[in-house]
N, CA, C and O atoms as CSV, one atom per row, in Angstrom:
chain,resi,resn,atom,element,x,y,z
A,1,MET,N,N,-7.926,-37.880,19.473
A,1,MET,CA,C,-7.856,-37.027,18.658
A,1,MET,C,C,-8.212,-35.521,19.219
A,1,MET,O,O,-7.386,-34.609,19.182
A,2,GLU,N,N,-9.498,-35.378,19.724
A,2,GLU,CA,C,-10.044,-34.189,20.272
A,2,GLU,C,C,-9.025,-33.587,21.352
A,2,GLU,O,O,-8.666,-32.411,21.418
A,3,LYS,N,N,-8.584,-34.782,22.294
A,3,LYS,CA,C,-7.929,-34.445,23.656
A,3,LYS,C,C,-6.544,-33.618,23.151
A,3,LYS,O,O,-6.162,-32.539,23.605
A,4,SER,N,N,-5.937,-34.361,22.158
A,4,SER,CA,C,-4.436,-33.976,21.978
A,4,SER,C,C,-4.584,-32.201,21.206
A,4,SER,O,O,-3.873,-31.242,21.507
A,5,LEU,N,N,-5.668,-32.212,20.229
A,5,LEU,CA,C,-6.168,-30.808,19.909
A,5,LEU,C,C,-6.176,-30.111,20.690
A,5,LEU,O,O,-5.338,-29.214,20.601
A,6,LYS,N,N,-7.012,-30.108,21.773
A,6,LYS,CA,C,-7.333,-29.139,22.977
A,6,LYS,C,C,-6.387,-28.954,23.644
A,6,LYS,O,O,-6.335,-27.894,24.269
A,7,GLY,N,N,-4.867,-30.299,23.796
A,7,GLY,CA,C,-3.926,-30.257,24.680
A,7,GLY,C,C,-2.813,-29.242,24.281
A,7,GLY,O,O,-2.110,-28.516,24.983
A,8,LYS,N,N,-2.866,-29.397,23.107
A,8,LYS,CA,C,-1.696,-28.624,21.844
A,8,LYS,C,C,-2.112,-27.471,21.076
A,8,LYS,O,O,-2.581,-27.747,19.972
A,9,LYS,N,N,-2.056,-26.213,21.396
A,9,LYS,CA,C,-2.780,-25.442,20.301
A,9,LYS,C,C,-1.658,-25.239,19.210
A,9,LYS,O,O,-0.544,-25.203,19.733
A,10,PHE,N,N,-1.647,-25.109,17.956
A,10,PHE,CA,C,-0.829,-24.709,16.757
A,10,PHE,C,C,0.089,-23.620,17.535
A,10,PHE,O,O,1.264,-23.917,17.751
A,11,PHE,N,N,-0.342,-22.556,17.897
A,11,PHE,CA,C,0.620,-21.737,18.588
A,11,PHE,C,C,-0.314,-20.413,19.171
A,11,PHE,O,O,-1.359,-19.935,18.728
A,12,THR,N,N,0.474,-20.058,20.290
A,12,THR,CA,C,-0.418,-19.114,21.180
A,12,THR,C,C,-0.329,-17.591,20.197
A,12,THR,O,O,0.410,-17.296,19.258
A,13,PHE,N,N,-1.302,-16.914,20.809
A,13,PHE,CA,C,-1.393,-15.451,20.223
A,13,PHE,C,C,-0.187,-14.764,20.031
A,13,PHE,O,O,0.013,-14.001,19.086
A,14,GLY,N,N,0.826,-15.093,21.143
A,14,GLY,CA,C,1.938,-13.936,21.109
A,14,GLY,C,C,3.086,-14.700,20.279
A,14,GLY,O,O,4.020,-13.980,19.924
A,15,GLU,N,N,3.132,-15.747,20.003
A,15,GLU,CA,C,3.560,-16.713,19.295
A,15,GLU,C,C,3.473,-16.363,17.514
A,15,GLU,O,O,4.276,-16.272,16.585
A,16,GLY,N,N,1.958,-16.237,17.717
A,16,GLY,CA,C,1.517,-16.014,16.017
A,16,GLY,C,C,1.506,-14.258,15.649
A,16,GLY,O,O,1.298,-13.803,14.524
A,17,LEU,N,N,1.724,-13.615,16.624
A,17,LEU,CA,C,1.855,-11.965,16.363
A,17,LEU,C,C,3.351,-12.080,16.149
A,17,LEU,O,O,3.542,-11.590,15.036
A,18,THR,N,N,4.531,-12.491,16.665
A,18,THR,CA,C,5.434,-12.555,16.474
A,18,THR,C,C,5.866,-13.226,15.118
A,18,THR,O,O,6.877,-12.671,14.688
A,19,ILE,N,N,5.357,-14.388,14.194
A,19,ILE,CA,C,5.353,-14.941,13.238
A,19,ILE,C,C,4.698,-13.804,12.098
A,19,ILE,O,O,5.144,-13.646,10.962
A,20,PHE,N,N,3.650,-13.136,12.636
A,20,PHE,CA,C,3.188,-12.291,11.414
A,20,PHE,C,C,3.936,-11.237,11.435
A,20,PHE,O,O,4.109,-10.728,10.327
A,21,THR,N,N,4.621,-10.550,12.630
A,21,THR,CA,C,5.243,-9.610,12.194
A,21,THR,C,C,6.757,-9.427,11.441
A,21,THR,O,O,7.293,-8.435,10.948
A,22,GLY,N,N,7.336,-11.271,11.621
A,22,GLY,CA,C,8.382,-11.391,11.272
A,22,GLY,C,C,8.509,-11.512,9.580
A,22,GLY,O,O,9.496,-11.316,8.870
A,23,ILE,N,N,7.087,-11.922,9.201
A,23,ILE,CA,C,6.818,-11.914,7.959
A,23,ILE,C,C,6.740,-10.775,7.222
A,23,ILE,O,O,7.383,-10.654,6.180
A,24,LEU,N,N,5.864,-9.736,7.740
A,24,LEU,CA,C,5.794,-8.351,7.399
A,24,LEU,C,C,7.229,-7.879,7.597
A,24,LEU,O,O,7.505,-7.138,6.653
A,25,LEU,N,N,7.980,-7.970,8.210
A,25,LEU,CA,C,9.503,-7.193,8.067
A,25,LEU,C,C,9.942,-7.553,6.773
A,25,LEU,O,O,10.323,-6.759,5.914
A,26,VAL,N,N,9.859,-9.035,6.645
A,26,VAL,CA,C,10.746,-9.877,5.495
A,26,VAL,C,C,10.187,-8.814,4.301
A,26,VAL,O,O,10.950,-8.042,3.719
A,27,LEU,N,N,9.002,-8.881,4.080
A,27,LEU,CA,C,8.050,-8.187,2.870
A,27,LEU,C,C,8.586,-7.111,2.692
A,27,LEU,O,O,9.211,-6.856,1.662
A,28,LEU,N,N,8.380,-6.003,4.010
A,28,LEU,CA,C,9.073,-4.909,3.794
A,28,LEU,C,C,10.272,-4.831,3.097
A,28,LEU,O,O,10.380,-4.160,2.071
A,29,VAL,N,N,11.332,-5.580,3.669
A,29,VAL,CA,C,12.468,-5.295,3.079
A,29,VAL,C,C,12.557,-5.851,1.657
A,29,VAL,O,O,13.366,-5.406,0.843
A,30,VAL,N,N,11.739,-6.793,1.397
A,30,VAL,CA,C,12.133,-7.274,-0.214
A,30,VAL,C,C,11.601,-6.163,-0.934
A,30,VAL,O,O,12.328,-5.729,-1.827
A,31,PHE,N,N,10.438,-5.569,-0.745
A,31,PHE,CA,C,9.495,-4.559,-1.505
A,31,PHE,C,C,10.402,-3.232,-1.384
A,31,PHE,O,O,10.172,-2.412,-2.272
A,32,SER,N,N,11.403,-2.867,-0.439
A,32,SER,CA,C,12.288,-1.580,-0.461
A,32,SER,C,C,13.663,-1.897,-1.321
A,32,SER,O,O,14.302,-1.049,-1.944
A,33,CYS,N,N,13.905,-2.963,-1.244
A,33,CYS,CA,C,14.800,-3.657,-2.108
A,33,CYS,C,C,14.806,-3.529,-3.916
A,33,CYS,O,O,15.571,-3.151,-4.803
A,34,ASN,N,N,13.380,-4.128,-3.765
A,34,ASN,CA,C,12.788,-4.180,-5.417
A,34,ASN,C,C,12.955,-2.659,-6.113
A,34,ASN,O,O,13.392,-2.314,-7.211
A,35,ASN,N,N,12.322,-1.790,-4.796
A,35,ASN,CA,C,12.317,-0.381,-5.243
A,35,ASN,C,C,13.361,0.116,-5.625
A,35,ASN,O,O,13.436,0.723,-6.693
A,36,VAL,N,N,14.489,-0.076,-4.713
A,36,VAL,CA,C,15.775,0.707,-4.960
A,36,VAL,C,C,16.408,0.307,-6.117
A,36,VAL,O,O,17.048,1.090,-6.818
A,37,LEU,N,N,16.245,-1.074,-6.403
A,37,LEU,CA,C,16.823,-1.619,-7.585
A,37,LEU,C,C,16.015,-1.371,-8.653
A,37,LEU,O,O,16.575,-1.800,-9.663
A,38,ILE,N,N,14.797,-0.801,-8.941
A,38,ILE,CA,C,14.000,-0.458,-9.876
A,38,ILE,C,C,14.379,1.054,-9.913
A,38,ILE,O,O,14.524,1.427,-11.077
A,39,ILE,N,N,14.534,1.803,-9.210
A,39,ILE,CA,C,14.911,3.047,-9.277
A,39,ILE,C,C,16.583,3.479,-9.927
A,39,ILE,O,O,16.943,4.190,-10.865
A,40,GLY,N,N,17.173,2.823,-9.113
A,40,GLY,CA,C,18.723,2.569,-9.364
A,40,GLY,C,C,18.869,2.193,-10.798
A,40,GLY,O,O,19.616,2.862,-11.512
A,41,GLY,N,N,18.018,0.874,-11.414
A,41,GLY,CA,C,18.184,0.742,-12.858
A,41,GLY,C,C,17.674,1.770,-13.895
A,41,GLY,O,O,17.854,1.524,-15.088
A,42,GLY,N,N,17.002,2.993,-13.487
A,42,GLY,CA,C,16.593,3.685,-14.254
A,42,GLY,C,C,15.399,3.368,-15.212
A,42,GLY,O,O,14.940,4.049,-16.129
A,43,GLY,N,N,14.855,1.581,-14.527
A,43,GLY,CA,C,13.478,1.075,-15.310
A,43,GLY,C,C,14.059,0.415,-16.349
A,43,GLY,O,O,13.359,-0.132,-17.202
């Protein structure tokens, strides 16, 4: 059990950073779209 955990990490720092950046981009796009819809809709 311990050997398998040591042999294979869940993800490297680079992969984790890429995933984190991707999630942030998605959140920013969704947040921007929501703002445009709210402003365009006139509240």
